[in-house]
Structure formats: structure tokens, C-alpha cells
C-alpha positions as CSV (number, residue, x, y, z in Angstrom):
1,X,-4.6,-101.8,-150.6
2,X,-2.6,-104.3,-152.7
3,X,-0.4,-105.2,-149.6
4,X,-3.6,-105.7,-147.6
5,X,-4.9,-108.1,-150.3
6,X,-1.6,-110.0,-150.4
7,X,-1.7,-110.5,-146.6
8,X,-5.3,-111.6,-146.7
9,X,-4.6,-114.0,-149.6
10,X,-2.0,-115.7,-147.5
11,X,-4.5,-116.6,-144.8
12,X,-6.2,-120.0,-144.7
13,X,-9.8,-119.5,-145.8
14,X,-10.9,-122.7,-144.2
15,X,-9.6,-121.9,-140.7
16,X,-12.4,-122.1,-138.2
17,X,-15.1,-121.7,-140.9
18,X,-18.0,-121.9,-138.5
19,X,-17.1,-118.8,-136.5
20,X,-18.0,-116.3,-139.2
21,X,-21.6,-117.6,-139.1
22,X,-22.1,-117.1,-135.4
23,X,-24.2,-114.1,-134.3
24,X,-22.0,-111.1,-133.6
25,X,-18.9,-112.9,-134.7
26,X,-16.1,-111.2,-136.7
27,X,-15.3,-112.6,-140.1
28,X,-12.1,-114.7,-140.0
29,X,-11.7,-115.7,-143.6
30,X,-9.8,-113.4,-146.1
31,X,-12.9,-112.8,-148.2
32,X,-15.0,-112.1,-145.1
33,X,-12.5,-109.6,-143.8
34,X,-12.2,-108.0,-147.1
35,X,-15.9,-107.6,-147.4
36,X,-16.1,-106.1,-143.9
37,X,-13.2,-103.7,-144.6
38,X,-14.8,-102.6,-147.9
39,X,-18.2,-102.1,-146.2
40,X,-16.6,-99.8,-143.6
41,X,-14.8,-97.8,-146.2
42,X,-18.0,-97.3,-148.1
43,X,-20.0,-96.2,-145.0
44,X,-17.3,-93.7,-144.1
45,X,-17.2,-92.3,-147.6
46,X,-21.0,-92.0,-147.6
47,X,-21.0,-90.1,-144.3
48,X,-18.2,-87.8,-145.5
49,X,-20.1,-87.0,-148.7
50,X,-23.3,-86.3,-146.8
51,X,-21.6,-84.0,-144.3
52,X,-19.9,-82.1,-147.1
53,X,-23.1,-81.7,-148.9
54,X,-24.9,-80.5,-145.8
55,X,-22.1,-77.9,-145.1
56,X,-22.3,-76.7,-148.7
57,X,-26.1,-76.4,-148.5
58,X,-25.8,-74.3,-145.3
59,X,-23.3,-72.0,-146.9
60,X,-25.6,-71.6,-150.0
61,X,-28.6,-70.8,-147.8
62,X,-26.6,-68.2,-145.7
63,X,-25.2,-66.6,-148.8
64,X,-28.6,-66.4,-150.5
65,X,-30.2,-64.8,-147.5
66,X,-27.5,-62.2,-147.2
67,X,-27.6,-61.4,-150.9
68,X,-31.4,-61.2,-151.0
69,X,-31.4,-58.7,-148.1
70,X,-28.5,-56.7,-149.6
71,X,-30.5,-56.3,-152.8
72,X,-33.6,-55.2,-150.9
73,X,-31.6,-52.6,-148.9
74,X,-29.8,-51.4,-152.0
75,X,-33.1,-50.8,-153.9
76,X,-34.9,-49.6,-150.8
77,X,-35.9,-46.3,-152.3
78,X,-37.0,-47.8,-155.6
79,X,-40.0,-49.7,-156.8
80,X,-41.6,-52.1,-154.4
81,X,-41.7,-49.8,-151.4
82,X,-45.1,-49.0,-150.1
83,X,-46.7,-47.7,-147.0
84,X,-47.7,-50.3,-144.4
85,X,-50.0,-50.0,-141.4
86,X,-47.8,-49.8,-138.3
87,X,-50.4,-51.6,-136.2
88,X,-50.0,-54.6,-138.4
89,X,-46.2,-54.9,-137.7
90,X,-45.0,-57.4,-135.2
91,X,-41.6,-57.6,-133.7
92,X,-39.7,-60.8,-133.1
93,X,-38.2,-60.8,-129.6
94,X,-34.4,-60.3,-129.6
95,X,-34.3,-59.2,-133.2
96,X,-34.2,-55.4,-132.5
97,X,-30.7,-53.9,-132.3
98,X,-30.1,-52.1,-129.0
99,X,-29.2,-48.5,-129.6
100,X,-27.3,-46.3,-127.2
101,X,-29.3,-43.3,-125.8
102,X,-27.3,-41.0,-128.1
103,X,-27.9,-43.2,-131.2
104,X,-31.6,-43.4,-130.4
105,X,-31.9,-39.6,-129.9
106,X,-30.1,-39.0,-133.2
107,X,-32.3,-41.4,-135.1
108,X,-35.4,-39.9,-133.6
109,X,-34.4,-36.3,-134.4
110,X,-33.6,-37.4,-138.0
111,X,-36.9,-39.2,-138.5
112,X,-38.8,-36.2,-136.9
113,X,-37.4,-33.7,-139.4
114,X,-36.9,-35.8,-142.5
115,X,-38.7,-38.4,-144.6
116,X,-37.8,-42.0,-144.3
117,X,-34.9,-42.6,-146.7
118,X,-34.4,-46.3,-146.0
119,X,-37.8,-48.2,-145.9
120,X,-38.2,-51.0,-143.4
121,X,-38.3,-54.6,-144.6
122,X,-41.2,-56.8,-143.5
123,X,-42.5,-60.3,-144.1
124,X,-46.3,-60.8,-144.6
125,X,-47.5,-63.6,-142.4
126,X,-50.8,-64.2,-144.3
127,X,-53.1,-63.3,-141.4
128,X,-53.0,-59.5,-141.7
129,X,-49.8,-59.2,-139.6
130,X,-46.4,-58.4,-140.9
131,X,-43.2,-59.5,-139.3
132,X,-40.5,-56.9,-139.1
133,X,-37.3,-58.2,-140.7
134,X,-35.3,-54.9,-140.7
135,X,-36.2,-51.6,-139.1
136,X,-37.4,-52.3,-135.6
137,X,-36.1,-49.1,-134.2
138,X,-37.5,-47.0,-137.0
139,X,-40.9,-48.6,-136.4
140,X,-40.7,-48.0,-132.6
141,X,-39.9,-44.3,-133.1
142,X,-42.6,-43.8,-135.7
143,X,-45.2,-45.5,-133.4
144,X,-44.1,-44.5,-129.9
145,X,-42.4,-41.1,-130.3
146,X,-43.9,-39.6,-133.5
147,X,-47.4,-41.1,-133.3
148,X,-47.4,-42.1,-137.0
149,X,-49.8,-44.8,-138.2
150,X,-48.0,-45.8,-141.4
151,X,-44.4,-46.3,-142.5
152,X,-42.7,-47.0,-145.8
153,X,-41.7,-50.7,-146.2
154,X,-40.6,-53.4,-148.7
155,X,-42.2,-56.9,-148.5
156,X,-39.9,-59.8,-148.0
157,X,-41.1,-63.0,-149.6
158,X,-38.6,-65.5,-148.3
159,X,-39.2,-68.2,-145.7
160,X,-39.2,-67.7,-141.9
161,X,-35.7,-69.2,-141.7
162,X,-34.3,-66.9,-144.4
163,X,-36.1,-63.9,-142.7
164,X,-34.2,-64.7,-139.5
165,X,-31.0,-64.8,-141.4
166,X,-31.8,-61.6,-143.2
167,X,-32.6,-59.8,-140.0
168,X,-29.3,-60.9,-138.5
169,X,-27.3,-59.8,-141.6
170,X,-29.2,-56.6,-141.7
171,X,-27.7,-55.7,-138.3
172,X,-24.3,-57.1,-139.3
173,X,-24.2,-54.8,-142.3
174,X,-24.5,-51.7,-140.0
175,X,-21.0,-50.3,-139.7
176,X,-21.5,-49.0,-136.2
177,X,-22.9,-52.3,-134.8
178,X,-21.2,-52.9,-131.4
179,X,-19.3,-56.2,-131.0
180,X,-21.7,-57.4,-128.4
181,X,-24.6,-57.0,-130.7
182,X,-22.8,-59.1,-133.3
183,X,-22.2,-61.8,-130.7
184,X,-25.9,-61.7,-129.7
185,X,-26.9,-62.1,-133.4
186,X,-24.6,-65.1,-133.8
187,X,-26.1,-66.8,-130.7
188,X,-29.6,-66.2,-132.0
189,X,-28.9,-67.5,-135.4
190,X,-27.3,-70.6,-133.9
191,X,-30.3,-71.3,-131.7
192,X,-33.0,-70.3,-134.1
193,X,-31.7,-71.8,-137.3
194,X,-29.7,-74.7,-136.1
195,X,-26.7,-73.6,-138.2
196,X,-23.2,-74.1,-136.7
197,X,-21.4,-71.1,-135.4
198,X,-18.6,-71.8,-137.9
199,X,-21.0,-71.5,-140.9
200,X,-22.5,-68.3,-139.5
201,X,-19.2,-66.7,-138.9
202,X,-17.9,-67.8,-142.3
203,X,-20.9,-66.2,-144.0
204,X,-20.5,-63.0,-142.0
205,X,-17.2,-62.2,-143.8
206,X,-15.5,-61.1,-140.5
207,X,-11.8,-61.6,-139.9
208,X,-10.6,-64.3,-137.5
209,X,-9.3,-61.7,-135.1
210,X,-12.6,-59.9,-135.1
211,X,-14.4,-63.2,-134.5
212,X,-12.1,-63.9,-131.5
213,X,-13.1,-60.5,-130.0
214,X,-16.8,-61.2,-130.6
215,X,-16.7,-64.7,-129.0
216,X,-14.8,-63.3,-125.9
217,X,-18.2,-62.1,-124.6
218,X,-19.3,-65.7,-124.0
219,X,-16.5,-66.1,-121.5
220,X,-17.8,-63.2,-119.3
221,X,-19.9,-63.8,-116.1
222,X,-23.6,-63.9,-116.8
223,X,-24.3,-60.8,-114.6
224,X,-21.7,-58.9,-116.6
225,X,-23.4,-59.9,-119.8
226,X,-26.7,-58.8,-118.5
227,X,-25.3,-55.3,-117.8
228,X,-23.7,-55.1,-121.3
229,X,-27.0,-56.1,-122.9
230,X,-28.4,-52.8,-121.6
231,X,-25.6,-50.8,-123.2
232,X,-23.8,-52.8,-125.8
233,X,-21.9,-49.7,-126.9
234,X,-20.0,-49.4,-123.6
235,X,-17.9,-52.6,-123.9
236,X,-16.0,-53.3,-127.1
237,X,-14.6,-56.7,-128.2
238,X,-11.0,-55.8,-127.2
239,X,-12.1,-54.9,-123.7
240,X,-14.2,-58.0,-123.5
241,X,-11.1,-60.1,-124.2
242,X,-9.3,-58.4,-121.4
243,X,-12.2,-58.7,-119.0
244,X,-12.6,-62.4,-119.9
245,X,-8.9,-63.1,-119.1
246,X,-9.3,-61.4,-115.7
247,X,-12.4,-63.4,-115.0
248,X,-10.7,-66.7,-116.0
249,X,-7.9,-65.9,-113.5
250,X,-10.4,-66.1,-110.7
251,X,-11.7,-62.5,-110.5
252,X,-15.2,-62.9,-112.0
253,X,-16.8,-60.8,-109.2
254,X,-14.5,-57.8,-109.7
255,X,-15.1,-58.1,-113.5
256,X,-18.9,-58.0,-113.0
257,X,-18.7,-55.0,-110.7
258,X,-16.3,-53.1,-113.0
259,X,-18.6,-53.7,-116.0
260,X,-21.7,-52.7,-114.1
261,X,-19.9,-49.5,-113.0
262,X,-18.9,-48.8,-116.6
263,X,-22.5,-49.2,-117.9
264,X,-23.9,-47.0,-115.1
265,X,-21.3,-44.1,-115.4
266,X,-21.1,-42.4,-118.8
267,X,-17.9,-40.7,-117.7
268,X,-16.0,-43.9,-116.9
269,X,-13.7,-45.3,-119.6
270,X,-13.1,-48.9,-120.5
271,X,-9.5,-48.4,-119.4
272,X,-10.6,-47.3,-115.9
273,X,-13.0,-50.2,-115.6
274,X,-10.3,-52.7,-116.5
275,X,-8.1,-51.2,-113.8
276,X,-11.0,-51.7,-111.3
277,X,-11.4,-55.3,-112.4
278,X,-7.7,-56.2,-112.1
279,X,-6.5,-57.6,-108.8
280,X,-4.8,-55.1,-106.6
281,X,-1.2,-55.8,-105.5
282,X,-0.9,-56.0,-101.7
283,X,0.1,-52.7,-100.2
284,X,3.5,-52.8,-98.7
285,X,3.5,-52.3,-95.0
286,X,6.1,-49.8,-94.0
287,X,8.2,-51.1,-91.1
288,X,7.8,-49.2,-87.8
289,X,10.7,-46.9,-87.0
290,X,12.1,-46.2,-83.6
291,X,14.2,-43.2,-82.6
292,X,17.8,-43.5,-81.4
293,X,18.1,-41.2,-78.4
294,X,20.9,-39.9,-76.3
295,X,19.1,-38.5,-73.3
296,X,16.5,-36.3,-74.9
297,X,18.5,-35.7,-78.0
298,X,17.4,-37.6,-81.1
299,X,20.2,-38.8,-83.3
300,X,18.1,-40.5,-86.0
301,X,15.3,-43.0,-86.7
302,X,16.1,-46.6,-87.4
303,X,14.0,-49.2,-89.2
304,X,14.5,-52.9,-89.9
305,X,12.8,-54.5,-92.9
306,X,13.7,-58.1,-93.9
307,X,17.5,-57.9,-94.3
308,X,17.7,-54.1,-94.6
309,X,18.6,-51.7,-91.8
310,X,17.7,-48.1,-92.4
311,X,18.8,-44.9,-90.6
312,X,17.1,-41.6,-91.3
313,X,18.6,-38.3,-90.2
314,X,16.6,-35.1,-90.2
315,X,17.2,-31.5,-89.5
316,X,20.0,-29.1,-90.2
317,X,23.2,-30.9,-91.4
318,X,21.4,-34.3,-91.8
319,X,23.2,-35.1,-95.0
320,X,26.6,-34.6,-93.5
321,X,25.5,-36.4,-90.3
322,X,24.4,-39.4,-92.4
323,X,27.7,-39.5,-94.2
324,X,29.7,-39.4,-91.0
325,X,27.6,-42.1,-89.3
326,X,27.8,-44.3,-92.4
327,X,31.6,-44.2,-92.1
328,X,31.4,-45.0,-88.4
329,X,29.0,-47.9,-89.0
330,X,31.3,-49.3,-91.6
331,X,34.3,-49.1,-89.4
332,X,32.4,-50.6,-86.5
333,X,31.3,-53.5,-88.6
334,X,34.8,-54.2,-89.8
335,X,36.2,-54.1,-86.3
336,X,33.5,-56.5,-85.1
337,X,34.2,-59.0,-87.8
338,X,37.9,-58.8,-87.3
339,X,37.4,-59.3,-83.5
340,X,35.3,-62.4,-84.2
341,X,37.9,-63.8,-86.6
342,X,40.7,-63.3,-84.1
343,X,38.7,-65.0,-81.3
344,X,38.3,-68.1,-83.5
């Protein structure tokens, strides 16, 4: 800064004094330039401070929502849990975690035989309705499969925004959550809350390698994603990365067909689906062979492929015949070359 001041001090402050007063003109005097430079620095610093404060606030909100939900789930069996009318519960579209048929059947069997260990979490809307924050599948099984009218739940008193965050982190806390479901929750949080993906991923506590696997889903064809949405458990993040690389190489259609087949066939493995998606190497066309005949007697079959001549002998004594003819071919070739050399 001192060098800049020295340079500006050496300028003539009276040089073209009227230009600085013209509309839209750039200050030419040393004091004018210094004022302009200082103003720009102050504006930049203000923007940086505001951006830093906004990022810090986002992280605070995300962390608070996660901790609040963790506390609710941790004390789910304690005080505060009460029965709530199932008909009053409303589901937010896209919030329910997609279970595989096996997972759904296992949860249904458990709820049919046992009392609810982990109450749902709901948010009273003030009009008699209660928004489900956590426990959409439990509510669906109680209502649709078991015919229950009430379910044990804990009220969530946070805002609508924090409820959305809490619902997302409720799923993220599930150890068996498929990578696609994590990806879907990130997308929902980004669109619903306005938070940046970076903030959401940072608050999730996932490793950078895990994040890379999750984000690989967004590189897949839309039709492939639609198929995965029906069975998120069928395609993991590692496979998604490989499928995405194949699609990026110009084979999106084969990737879509392979993923659709994987979702439709329980017996198919991800490895097999990846093999289906990868481009097939062209099948080598075997050159046509022609027989070498002496009268009706067949000596061998001969083929020519690029710069390779092949002779195939069959029948009794074929190995010895092949050896003898190889010696004869060699001798013949040498004689032909020598004859050509002598002719020159």
C-alpha cells in the first residue's frame, strides 16, 4: 500500500482537473484514485464478511436441526411420546424413504408382532393436521396393512424449514440407507431449503469419497434414474460411478437398459448389469479356409488373414505331416528368394 501511495503522490493532482467531475468519468488525481481504490476494497471486504456470515449461519441451522432430531430419536421411548390419530397425519411428497420389498415385509412383520419401539416424529400444523417428520413407512403400515387408528409419536416444535432438515437427516441417520436415497435427500434439501449442496454435504458428515459416489447418480440418464427410484437398493454408489462413466463415453442407452434389467430381475447382479452396459468388442470374423486338393485327396486347409498364412492338417499323422510340410515351405521360400536375388 505504501508503494501505491508513493506512486500516486508523484502524480500531478492538477492534471486535467475537470475530467474527474464529468459523469461516468474515472478519477484522475491521486486523491481521487486513492478514494476509488479504498472504496472498492471496503466493498469487497463487506461482501466477503456477509458471505462468510451467511455460510456460518447455514451451518448453524443445519447442525441445530440435526442435533434436535437426534435428541428426539434418542429419547423416543421416554417422556413426551403420546398416541396421535393416524387420520390427522399428512405426508410430505418425496419425504418417505423407499424401502425394498424385503425391507418393507420385515418392518411389517415386526410391527405386526411387536409394540412400536421408536415413535414417529410429527409437527403440528395448527389446523388439526400433523405433518410427518420421521416415520412415514411406519405410519403407512399401521394405516394400510394393520388397520390401526393411532400410533405413538413425539411432537416436533421446530419451523417448517427445520422440519424438512430433520426429516432428511432422519433418513441419513439410518445405517442401511441406499446411496440413491441419500442423493435424493440432498437434492430435496437443496431445492426445498435453498441451502447449497456443499453446506448440506458438510453437515451430513459423510466422507469425500462417499459424497463422490452419491453424486454419481446425477450423471446417469433420466430414464435410468427413474428405474432406480423404484428400487434404490438395487444400485449402489460404486456401481453408479461405473454406470455414469459408461454413459459419459456415449453409451447412455445401454446403461439405461442394463439398469432397467437389474431393477426388474432380482437374480441379476450389479456386476452382470455393468457387463451388459459396457460396449461389446467387435467379434473377430474368422477368415474362410479353402482345401488344398490333389485330385480327390485333401492335403490340408489354407487360410489367409492379413499377413498370416495358415495351414491346417487333420487326420492320422497330421502333426508329422505339418512338420514335414513346414520344412518344405521353408526350403521353397528360401529357394524363391535366392532365385530372385540371382535374377537381379
